[in-house]
FIBA-723519 format. One line per 2 residues: number of its first residue (from 1); their letters; for each residue x, y, z of N, C-alpha, C. Coordinates in steps of 0.02 Angstrom, whole numbers, padded with zeros to 5 digits. Example, Ala and Ser with C-alpha at 12.3 -4.5 7.8 and 13.67 -1.06 7.14 Angstrom:
BEGIN
1 = as = 00660/-00284/00390/00615/-00225/00390/00660/-00165/00390; 00642/-00112/00354/00684/-00053/00357/00645/00002/00394
REM end
This chain:
BEGIN
1 = ms = 00064/-00014/00016/00005/-00005/00007/00021/00018/00022; 00189/00120/00121/00256/00132/00141/00250/00169/00155
3 = sa = 00252/00207/00262/00273/00232/00259/00275/00306/00307; 00385/00449/00564/00310/00484/00574/00315/00487/00655
5 = aa = 00266/00557/00653/00294/00548/00757/00254/00513/00779; 00216/00455/00758/00210/00415/00807/00240/00344/00824
7 = ie = 00294/00371/00774/00354/00328/00779/00412/00375/00785; 00468/00338/00861/00517/00372/00847/00545/00387/00814
9 = ft = 00559/00441/00790/00622/00449/00705/00670/00466/00777; 00743/00460/00744/00790/00487/00734/00814/00549/00728
11 = dl = 00792/00582/00668/00806/00638/00667/00753/00695/00658; 00690/00684/00672/00627/00722/00667/00642/00771/00691
13 = pp = 00597/00814/00703/00592/00877/00753/00516/00844/00776; 00503/00896/00861/00445/00871/00883/00399/00912/00832
15 = ad = 00317/00873/00797/00286/00886/00771/00217/00907/00819; 00223/00888/00873/00171/00879/00921/00165/00947/00979
17 = pe = 00136/00973/01018/00140/01029/01082/00167/00981/01133; 00158/00894/01132/00201/00855/01180/00242/00837/01136
19 = pl = 00317/00861/01142/00361/00811/01129/00390/00760/01148; 00413/00735/01070/00430/00674/01071/00498/00651/01075
21 = iv = 00500/00587/01085/00572/00575/01116/00614/00570/01060; 00677/00591/01069/00689/00579/00971/00799/00602/01010
23 = at = 00836/00568/00974/00892/00573/00986/00941/00627/00943; 00923/00666/00866/00953/00700/00852/00899/00733/00818
25 = lp = 00903/00805/00826/00866/00869/00786/00887/00893/00748; 00872/00910/00682/00922/00948/00638/00923/01019/00666
27 = aa = 00979/01080/00643/01012/01129/00687/00962/01194/00658; 00962/01202/00722/00898/01270/00724/00920/01308/00659
29 = gs = 00952/01303/00629/00957/01349/00553/00973/01312/00502; 00945/01259/00486/00960/01208/00443/00889/01240/00398
31 = df = 00876/01204/00340/00822/01219/00280/00770/01166/00301; 00757/01117/00331/00725/01092/00361/00676/01143/00418
33 = aa = 00717/01180/00480/00691/01215/00506/00635/01283/00486; 00676/01304/00449/00650/01359/00417/00586/01359/00401
35 = ln = 00580/01302/00355/00494/01254/00321/00465/01252/00372; 00482/01225/00458/00473/01188/00505/00421/01249/00519
37 = rr = 00457/01287/00530/00426/01343/00550/00355/01389/00523; 00358/01371/00467/00323/01394/00419/00243/01386/00427
39 = vi = 00269/01285/00437/00212/01245/00413/00179/01255/00514; 00215/01258/00557/00193/01274/00624/00135/01327/00619
41 = ra = 00178/01387/00597/00134/01461/00576/00063/01457/00550; 00077/01402/00501/-00003/01404/00461/-00042/01352/00494
43 = gl = -00022/01321/00562/-00077/01279/00584/-00090/01194/00587; -00024/01184/00519/-00043/01132/00476/-00045/01063/00501
45 = ld = -00013/01072/00557/00019/01015/00618/-00044/00998/00686; -00078/01053/00669/-00146/01051/00738/-00180/00994/00707
47 = rr = -00228/00936/00753/-00265/00879/00748/-00339/00906/00697; -00349/00879/00654/-00415/00861/00638/-00471/00838/00674
49 = pa = -00496/00831/00710/-00544/00769/00754/-00605/00756/00701; -00627/00804/00693/-00695/00803/00645/-00681/00759/00600
51 = yy = -00626/00780/00537/-00591/00743/00494/-00586/00666/00493; -00567/00644/00538/-00544/00580/00569/-00616/00555/00585
53 = av = -00636/00582/00621/-00702/00541/00651/-00745/00532/00604; -00756/00567/00545/-00786/00553/00480/-00762/00493/00436
55 = rm = -00686/00512/00429/-00671/00463/00399/-00682/00396/00426; -00660/00390/00471/-00681/00320/00520/-00761/00281/00511
57 = iv = -00798/00322/00540/-00860/00302/00524/-00881/00270/00448; -00859/00324/00395/-00856/00300/00339/-00817/00220/00312
59 = va = -00757/00220/00341/-00722/00165/00327/-00763/00097/00375; -00766/00132/00424/-00804/00076/00471/-00861/00024/00421
61 = sm = -00909/00086/00407/-00985/00073/00380/-00947/00021/00309; -00914/00038/00314/-00905/00004/00229/-00880/-00041/00246
63 = lt = -00842/-00052/00298/-00834/-00155/00313/-00886/-00174/00335; -00907/-00140/00387/-00982/-00171/00415/-01019/-00192/00376
65 = ag = -01046/-00136/00310/-01091/-00166/00228/-01058/-00228/00202; -00990/-00226/00194/-00996/-00284/00150/-00994/-00336/00187
67 = wv = -00966/-00344/00256/-00987/-00421/00288/-01050/-00450/00280; -01128/-00367/00293/-01191/-00405/00268/-01196/-00416/00204
69 = af = -01169/-00372/00192/-01175/-00408/00103/-01163/-00478/00080; -01091/-00498/00113/-01071/-00575/00097/-01110/-00600/00157
71 = yl = -01139/-00601/00211/-01207/-00643/00212/-01269/-00643/00173; -01287/-00590/00146/-01362/-00581/00117/-01347/-00631/00044
73 = fs = -01272/-00629/00026/-01257/-00647/-00049/-01236/-00712/-00042; -01223/-00745/00011/-01171/-00804/00019/-01233/-00867/-00025
75 = ss = -01280/-00878/-00044/-01309/-00912/-00089/-01286/-00904/-00169; -01257/-00855/-00182/-01244/-00821/-00219/-01169/-00811/-00268
77 = ww = -01143/-00824/-00345/-01095/-00807/-00356/-01079/-00724/-00313; -01142/-00685/-00336/-01122/-00619/-00321/-01076/-00619/-00265
79 = tl = -01090/-00670/-00212/-01000/-00638/-00154/-00943/-00643/-00193; -00936/-00651/-00272/-00857/-00623/-00286/-00858/-00535/-00297
81 = av = -00921/-00505/-00302/-00899/-00457/-00306/-00898/-00410/-00239; -00935/-00443/-00185/-00939/-00421/-00124/-00848/-00440/-00100
83 = aa = -00826/-00491/-00114/-00734/-00500/-00098/-00716/-00439/-00124; -00723/-00422/-00172/-00695/-00373/-00204/-00683/-00321/-00180
85 = fl = -00775/-00298/-00165/-00776/-00248/-00116/-00727/-00258/-00044; -00723/-00287/-00022/-00683/-00301/00047/-00608/-00287/00052
87 = gi = -00607/-00307/-00013/-00527/-00310/-00039/-00515/-00219/-00027; -00568/-00202/-00075/-00562/-00100/-00061/-00561/-00075/00010
89 = af = -00601/-00107/00058/-00622/-00087/00099/-00557/-00095/00152; -00532/-00159/00157/-00492/-00179/00207/-00410/-00124/00183
91 = sq = -00410/-00097/00122/-00361/-00067/00092/-00394/-00003/00130; -00424/00029/00143/-00456/00091/00165/-00430/00081/00254
93 = va = -00447/00001/00282/-00442/00003/00366/-00383/00016/00375; -00335/-00024/00321/-00245/00000/00332/-00228/00062/00314
95 = lv = -00245/00102/00280/-00258/00176/00265/-00253/00199/00343; -00295/00197/00367/-00322/00223/00429/-00262/00194/00485
97 = ah = -00260/00132/00495/-00206/00118/00531/-00130/00154/00517; -00110/00179/00451/-00064/00190/00466/-00059/00274/00472
99 = dl = -00103/00303/00477/-00117/00379/00498/-00121/00349/00568; -00145/00324/00595/-00157/00305/00666/-00079/00293/00711
101 = ah = -00029/00261/00646/00039/00238/00685/00081/00303/00683; 00063/00337/00629/00092/00403/00632/00070/00473/00685
103 = rq = 00019/00433/00740/00018/00479/00773/-00038/00541/00761; -00066/00561/00685/-00117/00610/00662/-00183/00582/00688
105 = vf = -00196/00557/00699/-00297/00556/00752/-00255/00562/00818; -00260/00536/00863/-00238/00538/00935/-00150/00577/00945
107 = rt = -00164/00640/01011/-00109/00665/01031/-00068/00588/01042; -00103/00547/01084/-00044/00517/01124/-00043/00431/01091
109 = kk = 00001/00404/01112/00033/00348/01116/-00001/00282/01118; -00050/00287/01200/-00094/00221/01209/-00158/00229/01140
111 = ps = -00213/00262/01149/-00252/00262/01126/-00228/00257/01043; -00179/00282/01018/-00156/00255/00942/-00142/00187/00939
113 = er = -00099/00154/00981/-00097/00100/00961/-00149/00058/00985; -00183/00069/01016/-00267/00030/01019/-00292/00023/00973
115 = ag = -00300/00089/00939/-00373/00082/00889/-00317/00071/00831; -00248/00063/00816/-00205/00038/00766/-00215/-00025/00766
117 = ri = -00208/-00079/00815/-00199/-00149/00820/-00270/-00158/00805; -00352/-00125/00835/-00399/-00145/00833/-00398/-00140/00731
119 = aa = -00366/-00116/00717/-00372/-00090/00643/-00340/-00141/00605; -00277/-00146/00615/-00239/-00191/00596/-00227/-00259/00588
121 = ni = -00225/-00261/00656/-00228/-00340/00689/-00306/-00399/00673; -00360/-00342/00710/-00438/-00360/00705/-00451/-00374/00642
123 = av = -00460/-00299/00588/-00487/-00273/00543/-00460/-00321/00482; -00384/-00312/00497/-00363/-00324/00428/-00310/-00408/00444
125 = gm = -00284/-00410/00474/-00271/-00456/00507/-00175/-00480/00474; -00158/-00409/00497/-00078/-00411/00504/-00047/-00374/00566
127 = sy = -00010/-00382/00583/00044/-00353/00647/00047/-00284/00642; 00030/-00247/00679/00027/-00182/00697/00087/-00156/00704
129 = gw = 00117/-00205/00748/00192/-00180/00780/00228/-00202/00734; 00233/-00238/00708/00292/-00271/00633/00287/-00226/00598
131 = wm = 00219/-00200/00554/00213/-00163/00511/00256/-00080/00546; 00259/-00065/00613/00262/00000/00623/00347/00008/00626
133 = dk = 00380/-00063/00642/00465/-00062/00671/00474/-00048/00569; 00443/-00078/00509/00474/-00087/00456/00451/-00023/00422
135 = ht = 00411/00009/00443/00386/00085/00424/00418/00138/00455; 00422/00121/00511/00508/00173/00546/00566/00194/00500
137 = rh = 00595/00121/00498/00659/00115/00446/00652/00130/00387; 00567/00143/00373/00568/00173/00298/00583/00234/00293
139 = hn = 00530/00267/00345/00551/00351/00362/00597/00362/00371; 00638/00316/00409/00705/00356/00426/00761/00366/00356
141 = np = 00779/00310/00307/00809/00303/00261/00762/00282/00202; 00711/00314/00193/00689/00297/00108/00750/00289/00072
143 = nh = 00727/00227/00017/00752/00216/-00028/00828/00204/-00025; 00857/00184/00023/00921/00189/00051/00924/00102/00038
145 = dd = 00972/00104/-00019/00980/00008/-00025/00999/-00026/00025; 01035/-00022/00120/01054/-00060/00139/01002/-00051/00220
147 = ld = 00953/00015/00204/00911/00028/00265/00838/00019/00276; 00841/00032/00212/00775/00064/00204/00736/-00035/00164
149 = pd = 00697/-00069/00221/00654/-00126/00199/00609/-00112/00156; 00585/-00066/00137/00540/-00077/00081/00578/-00063/00005
151 = va = 00651/-00070/-00001/00687/-00062/-00050/00728/-00138/-00061; 00728/-00188/00010/00767/-00224/00007/00741/-00288/-00044
153 = pe = 00792/-00330/-00092/00798/-00377/-00134/00776/-00420/-00098; 00692/-00429/-00121/00646/-00496/-00101/00639/-00515/-00183
155 = vl = 00565/-00514/-00188/00544/-00557/-00271/00543/-00487/-00298; 00558/-00436/-00298/00556/-00365/-00334/00643/-00349/-00313
157 = vw = 00680/-00342/-00360/00745/-00294/-00355/00724/-00219/-00377; 00747/-00179/-00353/00756/-00125/-00347/00808/-00065/-00353
159 = as = 00870/-00113/-00350/00950/-00069/-00362/00988/-00149/-00409; 01016/-00114/-00458/01052/-00135/-00491/01107/-00184/-00460
161 = es = 01143/-00163/-00415/01161/-00224/-00366/01141/-00282/-00360; 01079/-00268/-00339/01049/-00339/-00289/01031/-00392/-00362
163 = aw = 01039/-00356/-00434/00987/-00403/-00467/01043/-00464/-00497; 01128/-00426/-00487/01173/-00488/-00510/01165/-00549/-00475
165 = gr = 01177/-00618/-00510/01209/-00682/-00489/01111/-00695/-00462; 01058/-00688/-00483/00994/-00706/-00487/00984/-00755/-00527
167 = rg = 00985/-00810/-00505/00960/-00861/-00554/00890/-00914/-00553; 00874/-00946/-00567/00820/-00987/-00575/00755/-00942/-00579
169 = lk = 00712/-00958/-00518/00628/-00941/-00541/00661/-00870/-00511; 00711/-00826/-00450/00714/-00768/-00458/00752/-00735/-00506
171 = gf = 00796/-00773/-00545/00825/-00730/-00596/00777/-00705/-00664; 00720/-00751/-00665/00645/-00758/-00708/00622/-00692/-00696
173 = it = 00617/-00725/-00618/00561/-00635/-00608/00604/-00561/-00615; 00659/-00595/-00605/00711/-00508/-00590/00704/-00475/-00673
175 = rh = 00733/-00538/-00726/00719/-00497/-00797/00659/-00491/-00821; 00577/-00518/-00791/00556/-00479/-00807/00502/-00469/-00763
177 = qa = 00530/-00409/-00712/00498/-00401/-00655/00446/-00348/-00690; 00454/-00302/-00736/00427/-00253/-00736/00345/-00268/-00758
179 = gl = 00350/-00321/-00814/00275/-00356/-00829/00272/-00398/-00784; 00295/-00409/-00729/00252/-00449/-00677/00259/-00398/-00616
181 = ff = 00261/-00339/-00609/00233/-00302/-00570/00188/-00337/-00549; 00118/-00300/-00573/00045/-00280/-00556/00017/-00366/-00531
183 = pl = 00040/-00427/-00585/00011/-00484/-00541/00050/-00493/-00503; 00106/-00473/-00464/00142/-00519/-00409/00112/-00467/-00336
185 = lt = 00076/-00426/-00381/00030/-00390/-00280/-00022/-00430/-00277; -00042/-00460/-00336/-00101/-00513/-00291/-00078/-00546/-00238
187 = ll = -00022/-00560/-00219/00007/-00603/-00185/00028/-00562/-00117; 00037/-00477/-00109/00053/-00449/-00064/00012/-00435/00004
189 = si = -00040/-00464/00007/-00120/-00464/00054/-00073/-00530/00092; -00054/-00584/00076/-00020/-00658/00092/00052/-00647/00120
191 = dl = 00092/-00578/00076/00146/-00592/00112/00144/-00538/00171; 00104/-00503/00186/00086/-00471/00228/00074/-00518/00302
193 = rv = 00029/-00551/00285/00025/-00604/00336/00066/-00647/00381; 00108/-00692/00295/00173/-00713/00328/00221/-00687/00349
195 = ss = 00243/-00613/00340/00292/-00591/00373/00267/-00558/00447; 00196/-00560/00446/00191/-00526/00514/00196/-00601/00550
197 = ik = 00179/-00668/00542/00178/-00719/00575/00267/-00732/00616; 00304/-00728/00553/00379/-00733/00563/00398/-00675/00607
199 = al = 00375/-00633/00601/00376/-00562/00656/00360/-00570/00732; 00315/-00611/00743/00286/-00634/00796/00315/-00680/00832
201 = rv = 00378/-00708/00799/00397/-00768/00808/00474/-00784/00834; 00467/-00683/00792/00569/-00659/00844/00549/-00628/00920
203 = pg = 00587/-00663/00990/00588/-00635/01041/00598/-00558/01029; 00574/-00515/01095/00594/-00452/01089/00547/-00413/01052
205 = mk = 00503/-00437/01034/00430/-00372/00996/00401/-00370/01058; 00382/-00303/01065/00329/-00273/01118/00245/-00308/01097
207 = rr = 00230/-00326/01141/00172/-00349/01142/00146/-00401/01103; 00223/-00453/01109/00184/-00491/01048/00130/-00554/01087
209 = gl = 00128/-00575/01143/00043/-00599/01132/-00015/-00585/01111; -00031/-00512/01128/-00058/-00491/01091/-00094/-00458/01034
211 = ea = -00031/-00438/01006/-00030/-00464/00934/-00026/-00518/00910; -00028/-00570/00926/-00032/-00650/00901/-00109/-00664/00906
213 = al = -00136/-00635/00976/-00195/-00678/01001/-00272/-00623/00953; -00237/-00575/00931/-00280/-00528/00899/-00293/-00545/00806
215 = mg = -00224/-00563/00810/-00222/-00604/00727/-00246/-00656/00718; -00234/-00702/00778/-00277/-00758/00794/-00347/-00746/00768
217 = lh = -00370/-00689/00823/-00452/-00679/00811/-00481/-00661/00758; -00432/-00635/00724/-00453/-00613/00631/-00448/-00691/00607
219 = lv = -00410/-00730/00626/-00404/-00772/00569/-00470/-00822/00584; -00469/-00832/00625/-00520/-00877/00671/-00576/-00865/00631
221 = ay = -00597/-00785/00657/-00676/-00771/00626/-00672/-00758/00548; -00615/-00770/00515/-00629/-00757/00437/-00640/-00800/00410
223 = va = -00594/-00854/00415/-00600/-00954/00391/-00654/-00966/00422; -00693/-00959/00473/-00740/-00998/00508/-00802/-00972/00458
225 = al = -00807/-00894/00442/-00849/-00855/00386/-00854/-00911/00320; -00808/-00912/00310/-00811/-00914/00243/-00828/-01020/00230
227 = ll = -00792/-01035/00290/-00824/-01106/00297/-00896/-01131/00296; -00929/-01088/00337/-00992/-01085/00383/-01041/-01068/00321
229 = il = -01012/-01021/00311/-01073/-01009/00244/-01063/-00997/00156; -00996/-01010/00150/-00993/-01033/00061/-00999/-01101/00063
231 = sp = -00998/-01124/00022/-00974/-01191/-00019/-00903/-01179/-00018; -00875/-01235/-00022/-00803/-01236/-00026/-00784/-01185/-00086
233 = wq = -00805/-01246/-00139/-00782/-01191/-00221/-00784/-01109/-00193; -00848/-01083/-00185/-00872/-01012/-00164/-00804/-00987/-00099
235 = al = -00786/-01032/-00059/-00763/-01004/-00007/-00698/-00990/-00031; -00679/-01040/-00099/-00592/-01008/-00126/-00587/-00966/-00153
237 = af = -00623/-00954/-00203/-00653/-00908/-00264/-00639/-00834/-00224; -00699/-00843/-00165/-00709/-00780/-00130/-00621/-00771/-00089
239 = fl = -00583/-00810/-00067/-00528/-00803/-00041/-00498/-00754/-00088; -00501/-00787/-00159/-00428/-00780/-00193/-00454/-00725/-00220
241 = vh = -00518/-00695/-00227/-00519/-00616/-00270/-00511/-00579/-00209; -00535/-00590/-00145/-00528/-00535/-00096/-00447/-00527/-00086
243 = ha = -00406/-00553/-00079/-00340/-00553/-00067/-00304/-00527/-00108; -00331/-00537/-00181/-00294/-00513/-00240/-00299/-00440/-00245
245 = vf = -00364/-00430/-00255/-00407/-00345/-00252/-00361/-00310/-00177; -00360/-00327/-00141/-00319/-00314/-00055/-00248/-00313/-00073
247 = gv = -00215/-00339/-00106/-00148/-00341/-00134/-00123/-00292/-00189; -00195/-00285/-00238/-00162/-00255/-00307/-00155/-00169/-00255
249 = yl = -00235/-00166/-00236/-00244/-00089/-00238/-00215/-00079/-00154; -00178/-00115/-00116/-00114/-00063/-00062/-00057/-00078/-00108
251 = gm = -00036/-00117/-00146/00022/-00100/-00175/00023/-00046/-00234; -00045/-00022/-00269/-00043/00037/-00316/-00064/00098/-00282
253 = tf = -00052/00092/-00207/-00066/00159/-00144/00008/00164/-00155; 00054/00125/-00130/00120/00121/-00112/00171/00142/-00181
255 = ap = 00159/00089/-00205/00210/00084/-00265/00214/00175/-00311; 00180/00224/-00293/00198/00280/-00342/00235/00327/-00280
257 = nh = 00248/00314/-00227/00276/00363/-00191/00347/00366/-00195; 00378/00300/-00194/00470/00315/-00202/00498/00280/-00263
259 = kg = 00453/00223/-00280/00475/00171/-00304/00501/00211/-00390; 00579/00175/-00431/00587/00237/-00475/00639/00313/-00469
261 = mp = 00620/00324/-00385/00651/00380/-00362/00730/00375/-00354; 00780/00408/-00350/00848/00426/-00327/00839/00376/-00265
263 = hp = 00884/00327/-00266/00937/00288/-00186/00971/00325/-00169; 00978/00380/-00103/01039/00421/-00069/01077/00377/-00060
265 = eg = 01165/00404/-00043/01197/00370/-00007/01195/00361/00083; 01141/00433/00110/01126/00421/00182/01174/00480/00198
267 = te = 01203/00523/00156/01253/00605/00202/01187/00656/00184; 01123/00639/00157/01091/00696/00128/01051/00738/00210
269 = dy = 01038/00788/00223/01035/00818/00270/00955/00800/00254; 00904/00806/00322/00833/00781/00345/00806/00791/00270
271 = lr = 00802/00860/00244/00754/00883/00204/00761/00860/00133; 00830/00856/00124/00838/00828/00035/00835/00763/00055
273 = kq = 00846/00712/00082/00835/00645/00113/00757/00622/00095; 00717/00660/00118/00652/00658/00116/00615/00691/00047
275 = vl = 00641/00733/00031/00600/00772/-00008/00632/00715/-00112; 00709/00712/-00101/00738/00702/-00153/00712/00617/-00197
277 = ts = 00687/00584/-00127/00666/00498/-00117/00609/00498/-00141; 00566/00555/-00135/00488/00533/-00151/00450/00576/-00201
279 = rn = 00384/00567/-00226/00350/00583/-00268/00306/00599/-00256; 00264/00662/-00283/00208/00678/-00279/00150/00668/-00329
281 = vt = 00098/00659/-00315/00038/00633/-00360/-00019/00653/-00377; -00029/00697/-00420/-00078/00750/-00436/-00144/00719/-00451
283 = gg = -00191/00755/-00436/-00266/00757/-00449/-00314/00803/-00385; -00375/00753/-00396/-00419/00799/-00340/-00437/00774/-00282
285 = wl = -00521/00771/-00257/-00512/00739/-00197/-00530/00653/-00219; -00548/00633/-00266/-00534/00563/-00274/-00485/00546/-00269
287 = td = -00429/00570/-00306/-00349/00534/-00298/-00327/00536/-00215; -00355/00592/-00173/-00335/00604/-00116/-00356/00538/-00074
289 = aa = -00432/00540/-00083/-00471/00477/-00057/-00456/00402/-00075; -00428/00389/-00133/-00421/00305/-00156/-00328/00302/-00127
291 = lg = -00295/00349/-00113/-00227/00328/-00107/-00234/00353/-00022; -00266/00390/00007/-00254/00404/00083/-00230/00461/00104
293 = gl = -00228/00517/00041/-00164/00573/00076/-00095/00540/00030; -00084/00481/00005/-00001/00469/00014/00006/00504/-00038
295 = ny = -00038/00534/-00089/-00035/00552/-00133/00031/00618/-00146; 00018/00645/-00092/00064/00715/-00040/00125/00674/-00013
297 = qi = 00152/00648/-00058/00233/00585/-00014/00259/00653/00032; 00279/00691/-00037/00341/00747/00009/00306/00769/00070
299 = eh = 00254/00774/00072/00237/00825/00130/00227/00772/00180; 00192/00700/00173/00208/00656/00224/00275/00630/00254
301 = hl = 00314/00627/00213/00395/00639/00242/00417/00685/00261; 00415/00739/00255/00450/00777/00295/00421/00801/00358
303 = fp = 00316/00805/00345/00293/00803/00414/00236/00747/00445; 00268/00691/00455/00224/00615/00468/00182/00632/00509
305 = am = 00174/00657/00548/00118/00676/00611/00059/00700/00571; 00090/00765/00517/00027/00792/00497/-00034/00756/00450
307 = pt = -00094/00803/00495/-00164/00758/00482/-00172/00756/00385; -00206/00692/00379/-00201/00712/00299/-00249/00764/00271
309 = pn = -00295/00758/00294/-00324/00841/00237/-00286/00902/00223; -00234/00922/00271/-00172/00977/00292/-00119/00948/00227
311 = lr = -00128/00902/00218/-00061/00912/00167/-00089/00915/00121; -00138/00933/00061/-00152/00974/00026/-00147/01024/00038
313 = ra = -00140/01061/00080/-00136/01131/00113/-00062/01148/00118; -00040/01107/00141/00058/01112/00140/00085/01103/00091
315 = qp = 00052/01042/00019/00091/01060/-00033/00103/01113/-00067; 00082/01157/-00090/00087/01199/-00116/00142/01251/-00064
317 = mv = 00178/01251/-00015/00218/01300/00014/00270/01263/00018; 00282/01191/00025/00337/01142/00026/00369/01172/-00048
319 = ea = 00341/01155/-00096/00359/01165/-00188/00387/01230/-00176; 00355/01280/-00147/00376/01329/-00160/00434/01358/-00134
321 = yc = 00442/01301/-00073/00490/01331/-00012/00573/01285/-00061; 00547/01241/-00096/00571/01192/-00121/00628/01227/-00174
323 = qe = 00594/01257/-00192/00602/01304/-00266/00648/01370/-00239; 00635/01403/-00198/00699/01445/-00159/00735/01415/-00158
325 = ig = 00751/01344/-00106/00830/01318/-00108/00839/01293/-00168; 00841/01294/-00195/00852/01237/-00244/00855/01160/-00259
327 = va = 00813/01144/-00211/00793/01072/-00198/00746/01037/-00251; 00765/00962/-00289/00720/00963/-00340/00640/00930/-00312
329 = ye = 00589/00946/-00347/00514/00948/-00316/00498/00885/-00370; 00474/00825/-00342/00441/00787/-00424/00382/00777/-00404
331 = qt = 00326/00769/-00465/00237/00772/-00457/00235/00765/-00518; 00198/00709/-00508/00191/00692/-00576/00087/00660/-00561
333 = sl = 00069/00649/-00621/00004/00614/-00634/00001/00538/-00606; -00062/00494/-00584/-00049/00416/-00559/-00023/00377/-00608
335 = iq = -00048/00384/-00687/00008/00337/-00718/00065/00363/-00733; 00074/00420/-00727/00155/00441/-00754/00191/00407/-00689
337 = sy = 00188/00418/-00627/00198/00376/-00572/00211/00311/-00599; 00156/00243/-00617/00169/00211/-00621/00203/00177/-00684
339 = rq = 00230/00209/-00719/00267/00218/-00769/00330/00219/-00764; 00332/00271/-00713/00395/00279/-00691/00450/00235/-00682
341 = al = 00386/00180/-00620/00421/00158/-00582/00419/00070/-00616; 00380/00052/-00667/00387/00005/-00707/00459/00030/-00756
343 = rh = 00461/00091/-00784/00522/00087/-00799/00589/00076/-00786; 00596/00101/-00714/00645/00072/-00649/00666/00001/-00649
345 = lh = 00594/-00056/-00646/00600/-00114/-00640/00622/-00125/-00707; 00625/-00111/-00758/00640/-00158/-00824/00706/-00133/-00818
347 = ei = 00731/-00067/-00821/00805/-00052/-00814/00849/-00105/-00766; 00814/-00097/-00702/00840/-00150/-00666/00858/-00237/-00683
349 = ga = 00826/-00260/-00719/00833/-00313/-00748/00866/-00308/-00812; 00876/-00271/-00835/00906/-00281/-00915/00965/-00310/-00901
351 = pl = 01019/-00306/-00864/01084/-00362/-00870/01067/-00400/-00869; 01018/-00442/-00827/01011/-00513/-00857/00992/-00533/-00902
353 = re = 00917/-00486/-00936/00914/-00520/-01012/00970/-00500/-01049; 01015/-00474/-01043/01075/-00461/-01097/01118/-00523/-01099
355 = kr = 01137/-00541/-01043/01197/-00596/-01041/01161/-00641/-01047; 01070/-00675/-01072/01062/-00747/-01075/01063/-00729/-01181
REM end
C-alpha cells in the first residue's frame, strides 16, 4: 500500500505540542527548520478530529456493509463482487491504521496503539507492531539500499547491485519484473500476513502475545465465516478475489511514492533525504480519497504527523520553499508515476536479460 511522529524517528523534530522522544534534531538554522516554522505558523500540524471521526465512520461502515452483503449474497456467486468490495474496504482500513501509527489521529501513544491494533490486527489481520517497526525504518532512510526495508531485494529488485547473480526462478522474475509487477501484487496481502507471523516468532517484539491473539481472532473469524457460509468452491474463490484485490489496491497505493526515485547514500540532510526520494501524485479529491493522502508523499515524509487533510494545504508551501532553496520537487500524474516505477524495474532487469 509505504510509510512518523507516532513512531520515534532519530532525526525528526517534534511535531506535536507534547514533544516526542528523539535522539538528534536538525540544527535550528537548517533548511528544514525554516520550513518547519512556516508550517507551524500556518497551523498545519494541528489535529483534525472531525475529519478523522467522519473518515473512520465511513471506513467502518464500508467494512460492516461488506460483511453484511457477504451474508446476504452467500448463496450466490455475486459474493465475488462482495469479495472485491471487501478488498477495497480492507485497504482503506489499512490506510487508517497508517495514520494512527503516525499519531495523526490521537495525540498520545496509548489510544493510537489501541486503535491501530483494532484496525490492523483484528480488521485486516496483520501485525501492527511489525508494520510500525518496518515503516519506521523506511521513514528514517527512504530508498536507502541497505537501510530501507521497502527496497530490500526480495521477490522484486529495486537496485542494480542486487540483481546480479540471480538465477533460477528469482532470475526469471528479475528479468521480467516490470511485466510481473501487477500480477505479483495479488500476493501482497498474503505476504503481509506471512511476514507478520514470522515477526511474531522473534523474541523481543513488544506486546507479542497480544498481537498474536488479535491476529488469531481475525484468522479464526475469517476462516469460520468462509467455511460456514459458503460452499468450498465459493470459499476458495472468495478468498482469492478478496486478497488479490486487497493486495493490488494496497500495492498501487504505495508504489507511486518512491519507486523509481533516487537511492541516496545517506549523507543528505533531513529535508533533502525526504524530498529527493519521494514523488507526489497530482489529482483531485478522488485521488486523495483513493490513496489516503499518500499522494502528497513529499509533505508526508517531511511532516509524518501532519493530518491527512492538511497535506493538500501544505503542498504549495513546500513546493515553493523547495524552489527557493534549489531542491528538486517531483510531482506527476498517477499513470505517469506507475510508468516511472515500471521503467525503473525494467532497467534493473536489463543486465540479466542481456546475459542470456
